[in-house]
C-alpha positions as CSV (number, residue, x, y, z in Angstrom):
1,X,-5.5,12.8,28.1
2,X,-5.1,15.4,30.8
3,X,-3.8,17.8,28.2
4,X,-6.8,17.2,25.9
5,X,-9.3,17.6,28.6
6,X,-7.8,20.8,29.7
7,X,-9.2,22.3,26.5
8,X,-12.9,23.2,26.8
9,X,-13.6,22.4,23.2
10,X,-12.2,18.9,23.6
11,X,-14.1,18.3,26.8
12,X,-17.3,19.1,24.9
13,X,-16.4,16.8,22.1
14,X,-15.5,13.9,24.4
15,X,-18.7,14.4,26.4
16,X,-20.7,14.1,23.2
17,X,-18.8,11.1,22.0
18,X,-19.0,9.2,25.3
19,X,-22.1,10.5,27.0
20,X,-22.2,7.6,29.5
21,X,-18.6,8.1,30.7
22,X,-17.6,10.8,33.2
23,X,-14.8,13.0,32.0
24,X,-12.7,11.9,35.0
25,X,-13.0,8.3,33.8
26,X,-11.7,8.9,30.3
27,X,-8.3,7.5,29.3
28,X,-6.3,8.0,26.2
29,X,-7.8,4.7,24.9
30,X,-11.0,6.8,24.4
31,X,-9.1,9.2,22.3
32,X,-7.5,6.4,20.3
33,X,-11.0,4.9,19.7
34,X,-12.3,8.3,18.6
35,X,-9.4,8.6,16.1
36,X,-10.0,5.1,14.8
37,X,-13.7,5.9,14.4
38,X,-12.8,9.1,12.5
39,X,-10.4,7.2,10.2
40,X,-13.1,4.6,9.4
41,X,-15.7,7.2,8.7
42,X,-13.6,9.4,6.3
43,X,-11.1,6.9,4.8
44,X,-13.4,4.0,3.9
45,X,-13.9,4.2,0.2
46,X,-16.3,1.9,-1.5
47,X,-17.3,3.9,-4.6
48,X,-14.7,2.7,-7.1
49,X,-15.9,1.3,-10.4
50,X,-14.9,-2.2,-9.2
51,X,-17.0,-1.8,-6.0
52,X,-19.9,-0.6,-8.0
53,X,-19.5,-3.5,-10.4
54,X,-19.5,-6.0,-7.6
55,X,-22.6,-4.4,-6.2
56,X,-24.4,-5.3,-9.4
57,X,-23.8,-2.2,-11.6
58,X,-22.5,-4.2,-14.6
59,X,-21.8,-1.2,-16.7
60,X,-19.5,0.4,-14.0
61,X,-16.5,-1.3,-15.7
62,X,-15.6,-1.0,-19.4
63,X,-15.0,-4.1,-21.4
64,X,-11.3,-3.4,-21.2
65,X,-11.4,-3.2,-17.4
66,X,-13.5,-6.4,-17.3
67,X,-10.9,-8.2,-19.4
68,X,-8.2,-6.9,-17.0
69,X,-10.2,-8.4,-14.1
70,X,-10.2,-11.8,-15.8
71,X,-6.4,-11.5,-16.2
72,X,-6.0,-10.4,-12.6
73,X,-8.0,-13.3,-11.2
74,X,-6.7,-15.7,-13.9
75,X,-3.7,-16.0,-16.1
76,X,-1.7,-13.0,-14.6
77,X,-1.9,-14.7,-11.2
78,X,-2.2,-11.4,-9.3
79,X,-5.0,-12.7,-7.0
80,X,-2.8,-15.4,-5.6
81,X,-1.6,-12.7,-3.1
82,X,-3.8,-9.7,-3.8
83,X,-7.0,-11.4,-2.6
84,X,-10.1,-10.6,-0.6
85,X,-12.0,-7.4,-0.1
86,X,-8.8,-5.3,0.5
87,X,-6.9,-7.2,-2.3
88,X,-4.2,-8.4,0.1
89,X,-3.7,-11.8,1.7
90,X,-2.0,-9.9,4.6
91,X,0.9,-12.3,4.3
92,X,4.6,-11.8,3.6
93,X,6.3,-12.5,0.3
94,X,9.7,-11.8,-1.2
95,X,8.9,-10.2,-4.6
96,X,12.5,-9.2,-5.3
97,X,12.3,-5.6,-4.3
98,X,15.5,-3.7,-5.2
99,X,17.8,-2.9,-2.2
100,X,18.7,0.6,-1.4
101,X,18.9,2.9,1.7
102,X,20.7,2.4,4.9
103,X,19.6,-1.2,5.5
104,X,18.9,-2.7,9.0
105,X,22.3,-3.9,10.1
106,X,25.9,-3.8,9.1
107,X,25.1,-5.6,5.9
108,X,23.4,-2.5,4.6
109,X,20.5,-4.7,3.5
110,X,16.8,-4.8,4.6
111,X,15.9,-8.5,5.3
112,X,12.3,-7.7,5.9
113,X,10.1,-10.1,7.8
114,X,13.2,-12.2,8.6
115,X,14.3,-9.6,11.1
116,X,11.1,-10.5,13.1
117,X,10.9,-14.3,12.7
118,X,14.5,-15.3,12.1
119,X,13.1,-17.8,9.6
120,X,15.3,-18.1,6.4
121,X,12.2,-18.4,4.3
122,X,11.2,-14.9,5.4
123,X,14.3,-13.2,4.0
124,X,13.4,-10.1,2.1
125,X,9.7,-10.7,2.6
126,X,7.3,-7.9,3.1
127,X,3.5,-7.8,3.6
128,X,1.3,-7.7,0.5
129,X,-0.1,-4.2,0.1
130,X,-3.8,-3.7,-0.6
131,X,-4.5,-2.5,-4.1
132,X,-7.5,-0.2,-3.3
133,X,-6.7,3.3,-4.8
134,X,-3.4,1.9,-5.9
135,X,-3.1,4.6,-8.6
136,X,-3.1,7.2,-5.8
137,X,-0.5,5.6,-3.5
138,X,2.8,5.8,-5.4
139,X,5.7,5.6,-5.2
140,X,5.2,1.8,-5.1
141,X,6.7,-1.2,-3.3
142,X,7.5,-0.9,0.4
143,X,10.6,1.3,-0.2
144,X,9.2,3.4,-3.1
145,X,11.4,1.7,-5.7
146,X,9.1,2.6,-8.6
147,X,7.3,5.9,-9.4
148,X,5.4,4.3,-12.4
149,X,2.7,1.8,-11.9
150,X,3.4,0.2,-15.2
151,X,7.0,-0.6,-14.0
152,X,5.5,-2.3,-10.9
153,X,3.5,-4.6,-13.1
154,X,6.5,-5.4,-15.3
155,X,8.5,-6.1,-12.1
156,X,5.9,-8.7,-11.1
157,X,5.8,-10.3,-14.5
158,X,9.6,-10.9,-14.6
159,X,11.3,-10.3,-11.2
160,X,14.7,-11.6,-12.2
161,X,14.9,-9.2,-15.2
162,X,13.5,-6.3,-13.3
163,X,15.8,-6.7,-10.2
164,X,18.9,-7.3,-12.3
165,X,18.3,-4.3,-14.5
166,X,17.1,-1.9,-11.8
167,X,19.2,1.3,-12.1
168,X,17.3,3.5,-9.6
169,X,17.2,6.3,-12.1
170,X,14.0,7.6,-10.6
171,X,15.6,7.9,-7.1
172,X,17.0,11.2,-5.8
173,X,20.8,11.2,-5.9
174,X,21.3,10.8,-2.1
175,X,19.3,7.6,-2.2
176,X,20.5,6.3,-5.6
177,X,24.1,6.1,-4.4
178,X,23.0,3.6,-1.8
179,X,21.6,1.2,-4.4
180,X,22.9,-2.4,-3.9
181,X,22.6,-4.0,-7.3
182,X,25.8,-6.1,-7.2
183,X,25.4,-9.6,-8.6
184,X,25.8,-11.2,-5.2
185,X,23.1,-9.1,-3.7
186,X,20.7,-9.7,-6.6
187,X,21.4,-13.4,-6.2
188,X,20.8,-13.3,-2.5
189,X,17.5,-11.6,-2.9
190,X,16.4,-14.0,-5.7
191,X,17.4,-17.0,-3.6
192,X,14.2,-16.8,-1.6
193,X,12.0,-15.0,-4.1
194,X,8.4,-16.3,-3.9
195,X,7.8,-19.4,-6.0
196,X,4.8,-17.7,-7.5
197,X,7.1,-15.2,-9.2
198,X,10.0,-17.4,-10.2
199,X,8.6,-18.2,-13.6
200,X,8.2,-15.1,-15.8
201,X,4.7,-14.4,-17.2
202,X,4.1,-13.0,-20.6
203,X,1.3,-10.6,-21.5
204,X,0.6,-9.1,-24.9
205,X,0.7,-5.3,-25.0
206,X,-3.1,-5.4,-25.2
207,X,-3.4,-7.6,-22.1
208,X,-0.9,-5.4,-20.2
209,X,-3.1,-2.4,-20.9
210,X,-6.2,-4.3,-19.8
211,X,-4.6,-5.3,-16.5
212,X,-3.5,-1.7,-15.9
213,X,-7.0,-0.5,-16.7
214,X,-8.4,-2.9,-14.1
215,X,-6.0,-1.5,-11.4
216,X,-7.1,2.0,-12.3
217,X,-10.7,0.9,-11.8
218,X,-9.8,0.5,-8.1
219,X,-9.8,4.2,-7.7
220,X,-12.6,5.7,-5.6
221,X,-13.6,9.2,-6.9
222,X,-14.0,10.3,-3.3
223,X,-10.4,9.5,-2.5
224,X,-8.9,11.6,-5.3
225,X,-9.0,14.9,-3.4
226,X,-9.1,14.9,0.4
227,X,-8.5,18.6,0.9
228,X,-12.0,19.1,2.4
229,X,-10.9,17.0,5.4
230,X,-8.4,19.6,6.6
231,X,-10.1,21.7,9.3
232,X,-9.8,25.4,9.4
233,X,-9.0,25.2,13.1
234,X,-8.8,22.7,16.0
235,X,-10.1,23.2,19.6
236,X,-6.6,23.4,21.0
237,X,-5.9,26.5,19.0
238,X,-2.7,24.9,17.6
239,X,-2.0,25.9,14.0
240,X,-3.3,23.8,11.1
241,X,-0.5,23.9,8.5
242,X,-1.2,24.4,4.8
């Protein structure tokens, strides 16, 4: 905080943000709160077609997207985990993510939430990601296993098939060579896969397209291009990289 307040431009900004607090009483918690306020202000997106539909604009979604919503909250079972305003239950699930990378211990595997809780039921479990702007947030799954959103949907529909047949073809070579797709590893991951995903679900090609369309309807137009948020300069004078 001392380094920040040594810059006149930052002193002015903090004085404006906290007019009732003397500069000498400011701690880095004030800077952290300022950063959080900024993040809320510029990264809260509520103008997606789905948001507008929920707000009463019934024509904000196409018929195809509406049918996809019915699948999402119905037969496809997506909302069992992707629930609430953020489309996440904030809980941890093993969805059979392919194993690659350095791992977390001598096994070369990443056991996920289990490494925190030590509970066998948490093996290979990771927190449910929110689906807002999901089209913009690839590669998908916690380790970037897929670079195509359609493949992510297919993975959820038939985890055993997707995990067993995962080749890592989309991974760069240095990562692909670390893929652990041996039968015993696949079996270990599938051993604690979430019960919600144990039974494959079948969608017709038309239903698949409808579900994909609904996910695309989570995209906020204001989130597509954030280049305008990059400042030309900052008070410290440090360079702002391209």
